[in-house]
DOVEX-510708 format. One line per 8 residues: number of its first residue (from 1); their letters; for each residue x, y, z of N, C-alpha, C, O. Coordinates in steps of 0.2 Angstrom, whole numbers, always signed. Layout:
BEGIN
NUM	a	X:Y:Z:X:Y:Z:X:Y:Z:X:Y:Z  ...
This chain:
BEGIN
1	mekrvfen	+199:+766:+142:+195:+763:+146:+188:+767:+147:+188:+773:+150  +183:+765:+144:+177:+769:+144:+173:+768:+151:+171:+772:+154  +172:+761:+153:+169:+760:+159:+174:+761:+165:+179:+758:+165  +172:+765:+170:+177:+766:+175:+175:+764:+182:+179:+765:+187  +169:+762:+183:+166:+760:+189:+164:+753:+189:+160:+751:+185  +166:+749:+194:+164:+742:+194:+162:+740:+201:+165:+742:+206  +157:+736:+202:+154:+734:+208:+154:+727:+209:+153:+723:+204  +156:+725:+215:+156:+717:+217:+151:+716:+223:+153:+718:+228
9	pdikdrvh	+145:+713:+221:+140:+712:+227:+143:+707:+232:+140:+707:+237  +148:+703:+230:+150:+698:+235:+154:+701:+240:+153:+699:+246  +159:+705:+239:+164:+708:+244:+161:+715:+246:+165:+718:+250  +156:+717:+243:+152:+723:+245:+156:+729:+244:+157:+733:+248  +159:+730:+238:+163:+736:+236:+161:+738:+229:+159:+735:+225  +163:+745:+228:+163:+748:+222:+170:+751:+220:+172:+755:+225  +173:+750:+214:+179:+752:+213:+178:+757:+207:+175:+756:+202  +181:+763:+208:+181:+769:+203:+188:+770:+201:+192:+772:+205
17	flqtsaet	+189:+769:+194:+196:+771:+192:+197:+778:+191:+194:+781:+187  +201:+781:+195:+202:+788:+195:+208:+790:+189:+207:+794:+185  +213:+786:+189:+218:+786:+184:+221:+779:+183:+223:+775:+187  +221:+777:+177:+223:+771:+175:+231:+771:+173:+234:+776:+173  +234:+765:+173:+241:+765:+171:+242:+768:+164:+248:+771:+164  +238:+767:+160:+239:+770:+153:+239:+778:+154:+243:+781:+150  +235:+780:+158:+234:+788:+159:+240:+791:+162:+241:+797:+162  +244:+787:+166:+250:+789:+170:+256:+787:+167:+261:+787:+170
25	ngaytlve	+256:+784:+161:+262:+781:+157:+265:+776:+162:+271:+775:+162  +261:+772:+165:+263:+766:+169:+266:+768:+176:+268:+764:+179  +266:+774:+178:+269:+776:+184:+264:+774:+190:+267:+771:+195  +258:+774:+189:+254:+771:+195:+246:+770:+192:+245:+773:+187  +242:+767:+196:+235:+766:+195:+232:+769:+201:+234:+767:+207  +227:+773:+201:+224:+776:+206:+216:+774:+206:+213:+776:+201  +214:+771:+211:+207:+769:+212:+204:+772:+218:+207:+773:+223  +197:+773:+218:+193:+775:+224:+189:+769:+225:+185:+766:+221
33	velepggg	+189:+767:+232:+185:+761:+234:+179:+763:+239:+181:+767:+243  +173:+761:+237:+168:+762:+242:+166:+755:+245:+165:+750:+241  +167:+754:+252:+166:+748:+255:+161:+748:+260:+161:+752:+264  +156:+743:+259:+150:+743:+264:+153:+739:+270:+158:+736:+271  +149:+740:+276:+150:+737:+282:+151:+729:+281:+147:+726:+278  +156:+727:+284:+158:+720:+284:+161:+718:+277:+163:+712:+277  +162:+722:+273:+166:+721:+266:+173:+721:+267:+176:+723:+272  +177:+717:+263:+184:+717:+263:+187:+711:+259:+183:+708:+256
41	nslhyhth	+193:+710:+260:+196:+705:+256:+201:+700:+261:+201:+702:+267  +203:+695:+258:+208:+690:+262:+215:+693:+262:+217:+697:+258  +219:+690:+267:+226:+691:+267:+229:+689:+260:+227:+684:+258  +233:+693:+257:+236:+692:+251:+242:+696:+250:+244:+701:+255  +246:+695:+245:+252:+700:+243:+253:+700:+236:+250:+696:+232  +256:+705:+233:+258:+706:+226:+265:+706:+225:+269:+708:+230  +268:+704:+220:+275:+703:+218:+277:+708:+214:+283:+709:+212  +273:+713:+211:+275:+717:+206:+274:+725:+208:+276:+729:+204
49	fdeeftai	+270:+726:+213:+268:+733:+214:+267:+734:+222:+265:+729:+225  +268:+740:+224:+266:+742:+231:+259:+745:+231:+257:+747:+225  +255:+744:+236:+249:+747:+237:+249:+752:+242:+250:+750:+248  +247:+758:+241:+246:+763:+246:+239:+765:+247:+235:+766:+242  +236:+764:+253:+229:+765:+255:+229:+772:+259:+233:+773:+263  +224:+776:+257:+223:+782:+260:+215:+782:+262:+211:+782:+257  +214:+783:+268:+207:+784:+270:+204:+790:+268:+207:+796:+269  +198:+790:+265:+194:+797:+263:+189:+798:+268:+188:+804:+271
57	dgvlsigl	+184:+794:+268:+178:+794:+273:+177:+788:+277:+177:+783:+274  +177:+789:+283:+176:+783:+288:+183:+781:+290:+188:+783:+288  +183:+775:+294:+189:+772:+296:+190:+766:+292:+186:+761:+292  +196:+766:+289:+198:+760:+285:+202:+755:+289:+207:+757:+292  +200:+749:+289:+204:+744:+293:+209:+741:+288:+207:+738:+283  +215:+740:+290:+221:+737:+286:+224:+732:+290:+227:+733:+296  +225:+726:+288:+229:+721:+291:+235:+721:+287:+236:+720:+281  +241:+723:+290:+247:+724:+287:+252:+720:+291:+254:+721:+297
65	kkrqlqlk	+255:+714:+288:+259:+709:+292:+255:+707:+297:+250:+704:+296  +257:+708:+304:+253:+705:+309:+250:+711:+313:+247:+710:+318  +250:+717:+310:+247:+723:+314:+240:+724:+311:+239:+723:+305  +236:+727:+315:+229:+729:+312:+229:+737:+313:+230:+739:+319  +228:+740:+308:+228:+747:+308:+221:+750:+307:+217:+747:+303  +220:+756:+310:+213:+759:+309:+215:+766:+306:+217:+770:+310  +214:+767:+299:+216:+773:+296:+210:+778:+296:+204:+776:+294  +211:+784:+299:+206:+789:+299:+207:+793:+292:+213:+793:+289
73	pgekaiar	+202:+797:+290:+203:+801:+284:+210:+805:+284:+211:+809:+289  +213:+804:+278:+219:+807:+277:+225:+803:+279:+231:+804:+277  +224:+798:+283:+230:+793:+285:+231:+788:+280:+227:+786:+276  +238:+786:+279:+240:+781:+274:+243:+775:+277:+246:+776:+283  +243:+770:+273:+247:+764:+275:+250:+761:+268:+246:+761:+263  +256:+759:+268:+258:+756:+262:+260:+748:+263:+263:+746:+268  +257:+744:+258:+259:+737:+258:+264:+737:+253:+262:+737:+247  +270:+735:+255:+276:+735:+250:+275:+728:+246:+272:+723:+248
81	inqlhrfy	+279:+728:+241:+279:+721:+237:+281:+716:+241:+285:+716:+246  +277:+710:+241:+278:+704:+245:+276:+704:+252:+277:+700:+256  +272:+710:+254:+270:+711:+261:+263:+709:+261:+258:+711:+258  +261:+704:+266:+255:+702:+267:+250:+708:+270:+252:+712:+274  +244:+708:+267:+240:+714:+269:+233:+712:+267:+231:+707:+263  +228:+716:+269:+221:+715:+268:+218:+722:+270:+220:+725:+274  +212:+723:+267:+208:+729:+269:+201:+726:+271:+199:+722:+268  +198:+730:+275:+191:+728:+277:+187:+734:+281:+191:+739:+283
89	nasphpir	+181:+734:+281:+177:+739:+284:+174:+736:+291:+169:+732:+290  +177:+737:+296:+174:+735:+303:+169:+739:+306:+166:+738:+311  +168:+745:+303:+163:+750:+305:+156:+748:+303:+155:+744:+299  +151:+751:+306:+144:+750:+304:+142:+754:+298:+136:+754:+297  +146:+758:+296:+145:+763:+290:+149:+762:+284:+154:+759:+285  +146:+763:+278:+151:+763:+272:+157:+768:+273:+156:+773:+276  +162:+765:+270:+168:+770:+270:+171:+771:+263:+168:+767:+258  +175:+775:+262:+178:+777:+255:+186:+778:+256:+188:+781:+261
97	fhvrltpg	+190:+775:+252:+197:+776:+252:+200:+775:+245:+197:+773:+241  +206:+778:+245:+210:+777:+238:+215:+772:+239:+218:+770:+244  +216:+769:+233:+222:+764:+233:+226:+766:+227:+224:+766:+221  +233:+766:+228:+237:+768:+223:+242:+762:+222:+246:+761:+227  +242:+760:+216:+247:+754:+214:+253:+758:+211:+252:+761:+206  +259:+756:+213:+265:+759:+210:+270:+753:+209:+272:+750:+214  +272:+752:+203:+270:+755:+197:+263:+753:+195:+260:+749:+198  +260:+757:+190:+253:+755:+188:+253:+748:+185:+258:+745:+183
105	stefeksi	+247:+746:+184:+246:+739:+182:+239:+738:+178:+234:+738:+180  +240:+738:+171:+234:+737:+167:+231:+730:+168:+225:+729:+168  +236:+725:+169:+233:+719:+171:+229:+718:+177:+224:+715:+177  +231:+722:+182:+227:+722:+188:+220:+726:+187:+215:+723:+189  +220:+731:+183:+214:+734:+181:+209:+729:+177:+203:+729:+178  +212:+725:+173:+208:+720:+169:+205:+715:+174:+199:+713:+173  +209:+713:+179:+207:+708:+184:+201:+711:+188:+196:+707:+189  +201:+717:+189:+195:+720:+193:+189:+720:+189:+184:+717:+191
113	aiayglas	+190:+722:+182:+184:+722:+178:+181:+715:+177:+175:+714:+177  +186:+710:+176:+183:+703:+175:+180:+700:+181:+175:+697:+181  +184:+701:+187:+181:+698:+193:+175:+701:+195:+170:+697:+197  +174:+707:+195:+168:+710:+196:+162:+709:+191:+156:+709:+193  +164:+708:+185:+159:+706:+180:+157:+699:+182:+151:+698:+181  +161:+695:+183:+159:+688:+185:+154:+688:+191:+149:+684:+191  +156:+692:+196:+152:+692:+202:+145:+695:+201:+140:+693:+203  +145:+700:+196:+138:+703:+195:+134:+698:+191:+128:+699:+191
121	dgltsksg	+137:+694:+187:+134:+689:+183:+132:+682:+187:+130:+678:+185  +134:+683:+194:+132:+677:+198:+137:+671:+197:+135:+665:+199  +143:+672:+194:+148:+667:+193:+153:+666:+198:+159:+663:+196  +152:+669:+204:+157:+668:+209:+153:+666:+216:+147:+666:+216  +157:+663:+220:+154:+661:+227:+153:+668:+231:+154:+673:+229  +149:+667:+237:+148:+673:+241:+154:+676:+243:+153:+682:+245  +160:+673:+243:+166:+676:+245:+170:+679:+239:+175:+682:+240  +166:+679:+234:+169:+682:+228:+174:+678:+224:+177:+680:+219
129	ipkkldhl	+175:+672:+225:+179:+667:+222:+176:+664:+216:+170:+662:+216  +179:+665:+210:+175:+662:+204:+174:+655:+204:+178:+651:+207  +168:+653:+202:+166:+646:+202:+170:+641:+197:+171:+636:+199  +173:+644:+192:+177:+640:+187:+184:+641:+189:+186:+647:+190  +188:+636:+189:+195:+636:+191:+199:+640:+186:+204:+644:+188  +197:+640:+180:+201:+643:+175:+200:+651:+176:+205:+655:+175  +194:+653:+178:+193:+660:+179:+197:+662:+185:+200:+668:+185  +197:+658:+190:+201:+660:+196:+208:+661:+194:+212:+665:+196
137	avildlsn	+211:+656:+191:+218:+656:+189:+220:+662:+185:+225:+665:+186  +215:+664:+180:+217:+670:+176:+217:+676:+180:+221:+680:+179  +212:+677:+185:+211:+683:+189:+217:+683:+194:+220:+689:+194  +219:+678:+197:+225:+678:+201:+231:+680:+197:+236:+684:+200  +232:+677:+191:+238:+679:+187:+238:+686:+185:+243:+690:+186  +232:+688:+182:+232:+695:+180:+233:+700:+186:+237:+705:+185  +230:+699:+191:+230:+704:+197:+237:+703:+201:+238:+708:+205  +241:+699:+199:+247:+698:+203:+246:+697:+210:+250:+699:+215
145	trltgffa	+240:+693:+212:+238:+692:+219:+241:+685:+221:+239:+680:+217  +244:+685:+227:+246:+678:+229:+243:+678:+236:+243:+682:+240  +239:+672:+237:+235:+671:+243:+239:+667:+248:+244:+664:+247  +236:+666:+254:+239:+662:+259:+235:+656:+260:+230:+655:+257  +237:+651:+265:+233:+645:+266:+233:+640:+260:+238:+639:+257  +227:+637:+259:+226:+632:+254:+228:+635:+247:+231:+631:+244  +226:+641:+246:+227:+644:+239:+235:+645:+238:+237:+644:+232  +239:+646:+243:+246:+647:+243:+249:+640:+241:+254:+640:+237
153	wilpwllr	+246:+635:+243:+249:+628:+242:+247:+626:+235:+252:+623:+232  +242:+628:+232:+240:+626:+225:+242:+631:+220:+240:+631:+214  +245:+637:+222:+246:+643:+218:+250:+641:+212:+248:+642:+206  +256:+637:+212:+259:+635:+206:+255:+631:+201:+256:+633:+195  +251:+627:+203:+246:+623:+199:+241:+628:+196:+240:+628:+190  +239:+633:+200:+234:+638:+197:+237:+643:+192:+234:+644:+187  +244:+644:+193:+247:+649:+188:+248:+645:+181:+248:+648:+176  +250:+638:+182:+251:+634:+176:+244:+634:+172:+244:+634:+166
161	rakrarrk	+239:+633:+176:+232:+633:+173:+230:+639:+170:+227:+639:+165  +232:+645:+173:+231:+652:+170:+235:+652:+163:+232:+655:+158  +241:+650:+162:+244:+650:+156:+240:+645:+151:+239:+647:+145  +238:+640:+153:+234:+635:+148:+227:+639:+146:+225:+638:+141  +224:+642:+151:+218:+646:+150:+219:+651:+145:+215:+652:+140  +225:+655:+145:+226:+660:+140:+227:+657:+133:+224:+659:+128  +231:+651:+133:+232:+648:+126:+225:+645:+124:+224:+645:+117  +220:+643:+128:+214:+641:+126:+209:+646:+124:+203:+645:+122
169	gilqelen	+211:+653:+125:+207:+658:+123:+202:+661:+129:+198:+665:+127  +203:+658:+135:+198:+660:+140:+199:+667:+142:+194:+670:+143  +205:+669:+143:+207:+676:+145:+204:+681:+139:+201:+686:+141  +205:+679:+133:+202:+683:+128:+194:+684:+128:+191:+689:+127  +191:+678:+130:+184:+678:+131:+182:+683:+136:+177:+686:+136  +185:+682:+142:+184:+686:+148:+185:+694:+146:+181:+698:+148  +190:+695:+143:+192:+702:+141:+186:+705:+136:+184:+710:+137  +184:+701:+132:+179:+703:+127:+172:+704:+131:+169:+709:+129
177	rywqqpva	+171:+700:+136:+165:+701:+139:+165:+707:+144:+160:+710:+145  +170:+707:+148:+170:+712:+154:+175:+718:+153:+174:+723:+157  +180:+718:+149:+185:+723:+148:+184:+727:+142:+184:+733:+143  +184:+724:+136:+184:+728:+130:+177:+731:+129:+172:+728:+130  +177:+737:+127:+171:+740:+125:+169:+739:+118:+173:+738:+114  +162:+739:+117:+160:+737:+110:+163:+742:+105:+164:+748:+106  +165:+740:+99:+168:+744:+94:+162:+748:+90:+157:+745:+89  +163:+754:+89:+158:+758:+85:+157:+755:+78:+162:+753:+75
185	phpivmqa	+151:+755:+76:+150:+752:+69:+154:+756:+64:+155:+762:+65  +156:+753:+58:+159:+756:+53:+155:+762:+50:+149:+760:+49  +158:+767:+48:+153:+773:+45:+149:+771:+39:+143:+773:+38  +151:+766:+35:+147:+764:+29:+141:+760:+32:+136:+761:+29  +142:+756:+37:+137:+752:+40:+132:+757:+43:+126:+756:+42  +134:+762:+46:+129:+767:+49:+125:+771:+44:+119:+772:+44  +129:+772:+38:+125:+776:+33:+120:+771:+30:+114:+774:+28  +121:+765:+29:+116:+760:+26:+111:+759:+31:+105:+759:+28
193	vnt	+112:+759:+37:+106:+759:+42:+102:+765:+42:+96:+764:+43  +105:+771:+41:+101:+777:+41:+97:+779:+35:+93:+783:+35  +99:+775:+29:+95:+777:+23:+89:+773:+22:+86:+774:+17
């Protein structure tokens, strides 16, 4: 992974990959998140990995089940598999925190690159939801994110749509645009260009 920092202007955060799943042999993924005041995400859960949140700078607010936690620097909270949670910045200052996924998830890493790329290109709503349903379906599937409310009701349909989007090449298009780095030109082509 060449690009390691992704910004999402909609949910007001920046994600820096400190260690990818590939770099830890699948043991974990570790990211650092910078979150602006008012930024955060909705209640959700994951079915394949735990998320451990560690506050670094400022107070990190975590919704965990029905509790609201205020983590000060050095404090941690863990959202276990299938446990509803969310993070947000209720303070008037930017905050910084680490998120560790155990086990690691290359698919989740791809979902960040794609979702944040779509947001940067203006292809999401102000709440960060992709404007195209196929894009939303693929991101939910990749990130192993399960939402509440209306989206929980239509999730089975969205996951079927994600499979169809994969077959239609939509995931490959998104990976090519936002995840995969350009391939270096072949040495013979470089030689021809330089002569």
